[in-house]
C-alpha positions as CSV (number, residue, x, y, z in Angstrom):
1,M,-114.0,-72.0,-67.5
2,T,-114.3,-69.4,-64.6
3,L,-115.4,-68.9,-60.8
4,A,-118.7,-66.6,-60.5
5,N,-120.9,-64.9,-58.0
6,N,-118.0,-65.3,-54.7
7,C,-117.3,-69.3,-55.9
8,L,-120.7,-69.7,-56.0
9,N,-120.3,-70.5,-59.7
10,L,-118.6,-72.1,-62.2
11,V,-118.7,-71.1,-66.4
12,I,-118.6,-72.9,-68.5
13,G,-117.4,-72.6,-72.2
14,F,-117.9,-76.1,-74.6
15,S,-116.4,-76.7,-78.4
16,N,-120.3,-76.5,-79.9
17,G,-120.2,-72.8,-78.7
18,D,-122.1,-72.7,-75.3
19,V,-121.8,-70.9,-71.8
20,K,-123.5,-72.6,-69.1
21,L,-123.1,-71.7,-65.7
22,F,-123.4,-74.2,-62.7
23,D,-124.7,-74.1,-59.4
24,L,-121.6,-75.5,-57.4
25,K,-123.5,-76.7,-54.3
26,T,-126.6,-78.1,-56.3
27,L,-124.3,-79.5,-59.0
28,K,-127.1,-78.5,-61.7
29,V,-127.3,-76.1,-65.1
30,V,-129.1,-72.7,-64.0
31,A,-128.4,-71.2,-66.9
32,I,-126.8,-71.5,-70.8
33,I,-126.2,-69.0,-73.2
34,E,-127.0,-70.4,-76.4
35,K,-124.4,-69.9,-79.5
36,A,-122.6,-67.6,-77.3
37,H,-119.6,-67.8,-79.9
38,Q,-119.7,-69.6,-83.8
39,Q,-117.9,-72.9,-83.9
40,K,-114.5,-72.4,-86.5
41,Y,-112.3,-75.7,-86.8
42,D,-112.9,-77.4,-83.9
43,E,-112.9,-74.2,-81.4
44,S,-115.5,-71.5,-80.9
45,V,-114.6,-70.1,-76.7
46,N,-112.2,-69.6,-76.5
47,C,-111.8,-67.9,-72.5
48,L,-113.6,-66.7,-70.2
49,A,-114.0,-63.8,-67.2
50,C,-116.4,-62.8,-65.1
51,L,-116.4,-58.9,-63.1
52,E,-119.5,-57.4,-61.3
53,S,-121.1,-53.7,-61.9
54,T,-119.2,-51.5,-59.5
55,G,-122.3,-50.7,-58.1
56,E,-120.8,-47.1,-57.0
57,E,-124.0,-45.3,-59.3
58,D,-126.6,-46.1,-57.3
59,P,-125.4,-47.9,-53.4
60,D,-129.1,-49.5,-53.2
61,R,-128.8,-51.1,-56.7
62,E,-127.7,-55.1,-57.1
63,R,-124.6,-54.9,-57.9
64,L,-124.8,-57.5,-61.2
65,P,-122.2,-59.5,-62.6
66,F,-121.2,-59.7,-65.8
67,I,-119.8,-63.3,-67.7
68,L,-117.4,-61.5,-70.9
69,S,-116.5,-64.6,-73.5
70,G,-113.8,-65.1,-76.5
71,G,-114.5,-67.3,-79.4
72,A,-113.0,-68.4,-82.2
73,D,-114.8,-66.1,-84.2
74,N,-113.0,-63.3,-83.3
75,L,-115.6,-61.4,-81.4
76,V,-114.8,-60.3,-77.5
77,R,-119.1,-60.3,-76.6
78,V,-120.4,-59.8,-72.4
79,H,-123.9,-61.2,-71.2
80,E,-125.3,-59.5,-68.4
81,H,-125.6,-62.5,-65.7
82,N,-130.1,-61.7,-65.6
83,L,-130.9,-62.6,-62.3
84,Y,-134.4,-63.3,-63.5
85,A,-133.7,-65.3,-66.4
86,I,-132.2,-67.7,-64.3
87,E,-135.1,-68.6,-61.6
88,K,-137.5,-68.8,-65.3
89,K,-134.5,-71.6,-66.8
90,E,-135.4,-73.2,-62.6
91,S,-139.3,-72.7,-62.6
92,E,-139.5,-74.9,-66.1
93,Q,-138.1,-77.4,-65.0
Protein backbone atom coordinates (compact mmCIF):
# COMPACT_ATOMS: atom_id res chain seq x y z
CA MET A 1 0.00 0.00 0.00
CA THR A 2 1.03 3.61 -0.51
CA LEU A 3 -0.34 7.14 -0.15
CA ALA A 4 -1.25 9.33 -3.13
CA ASN A 5 -2.41 12.88 -3.90
CA ASN A 6 -0.71 14.60 -0.95
CA CYS A 7 -1.90 11.89 1.45
CA LEU A 8 -5.57 12.32 0.48
CA ASN A 9 -5.80 8.81 -0.98
CA LEU A 10 -4.62 5.36 0.01
CA VAL A 11 -3.69 2.89 -2.74
CA ILE A 12 -3.87 -0.82 -1.86
CA GLY A 13 -2.96 -3.86 -3.95
CA PHE A 14 -4.97 -7.04 -3.38
CA SER A 15 -4.10 -10.71 -3.84
CA ASN A 16 -6.73 -11.07 -6.60
CA GLY A 17 -4.73 -8.61 -8.76
CA ASP A 18 -6.87 -5.52 -8.19
CA VAL A 19 -5.53 -2.14 -7.12
CA LYS A 20 -8.00 0.10 -5.27
CA LEU A 21 -7.80 3.81 -4.52
CA PHE A 22 -9.53 4.92 -1.31
CA ASP A 23 -10.49 8.47 -0.33
CA LEU A 24 -9.22 8.93 3.22
CA LYS A 25 -11.82 11.61 4.02
CA THR A 26 -14.85 9.48 3.19
CA LEU A 27 -13.20 6.03 3.53
CA LYS A 28 -14.79 4.96 0.24
CA VAL A 29 -13.31 3.39 -2.87
CA VAL A 30 -12.99 6.02 -5.59
CA ALA A 31 -11.22 3.98 -8.27
CA ILE A 32 -10.47 0.35 -9.05
CA ILE A 33 -7.88 -0.99 -11.46
CA GLU A 34 -9.23 -4.47 -12.02
CA LYS A 35 -6.79 -7.29 -12.72
CA ALA A 36 -3.75 -5.01 -12.72
CA HIS A 37 -1.68 -8.18 -12.28
CA GLN A 38 -2.30 -11.89 -12.69
CA GLN A 39 -2.14 -14.20 -9.72
CA LYS A 40 0.87 -16.48 -9.40
CA TYR A 41 0.62 -18.96 -6.55
CA ASP A 42 -1.01 -16.91 -3.76
CA GLU A 43 0.39 -13.53 -4.81
CA SER A 44 -0.30 -10.88 -7.40
CA VAL A 45 0.40 -7.20 -6.51
CA ASN A 46 3.77 -7.07 -4.73
CA CYS A 47 4.60 -3.37 -4.62
CA LEU A 48 3.04 0.05 -5.28
CA ALA A 49 4.35 3.58 -5.70
CA CYS A 50 2.75 6.89 -6.65
CA LEU A 51 4.27 9.89 -8.39
CA GLU A 52 3.08 13.03 -10.14
CA SER A 53 4.11 14.39 -13.50
CA THR A 54 6.35 17.40 -13.01
CA GLY A 55 4.26 19.83 -15.05
CA GLU A 56 7.46 21.54 -16.21
CA GLU A 57 6.56 21.19 -19.89
CA ASP A 58 3.35 23.24 -19.41
CA PRO A 59 2.94 25.00 -16.03
CA ASP A 60 -0.76 25.77 -16.73
CA ARG A 61 -1.57 22.10 -17.19
CA GLU A 62 -2.78 20.08 -14.22
CA ARG A 63 -0.24 17.69 -12.71
CA LEU A 64 -1.29 14.08 -13.23
CA PRO A 65 -0.56 11.44 -10.61
CA PHE A 66 0.53 8.00 -11.74
CA ILE A 67 0.33 4.69 -9.89
CA LEU A 68 3.14 2.20 -10.47
CA SER A 69 2.57 -1.44 -9.57
CA GLY A 70 4.79 -4.48 -9.59
CA GLY A 71 3.40 -7.98 -9.56
CA ALA A 72 4.13 -11.66 -9.18
CA ASP A 73 3.53 -11.93 -12.94
CA ASN A 74 6.96 -10.22 -13.39
CA LEU A 75 5.43 -7.03 -14.79
CA VAL A 76 5.74 -3.41 -13.74
CA ARG A 77 2.79 -1.31 -14.85
CA VAL A 78 2.11 2.42 -14.92
CA HIS A 79 -1.51 3.47 -14.41
CA GLU A 80 -2.64 7.04 -14.99
CA HIS A 81 -4.80 8.27 -12.15
CA ASN A 82 -7.54 9.73 -14.36
CA LEU A 83 -9.77 12.14 -12.44
CA TYR A 84 -12.48 11.84 -15.11
CA ALA A 85 -12.67 8.08 -14.52
CA ILE A 86 -13.01 8.65 -10.77
CA GLU A 87 -15.82 11.20 -11.24
CA LYS A 88 -17.58 8.78 -13.61
CA LYS A 89 -17.36 5.92 -11.08
CA GLU A 90 -18.77 8.13 -8.30
CA SER A 91 -21.71 9.21 -10.46
CA GLU A 92 -22.57 5.57 -11.26
CA GLN A 93 -22.97 4.69 -7.57
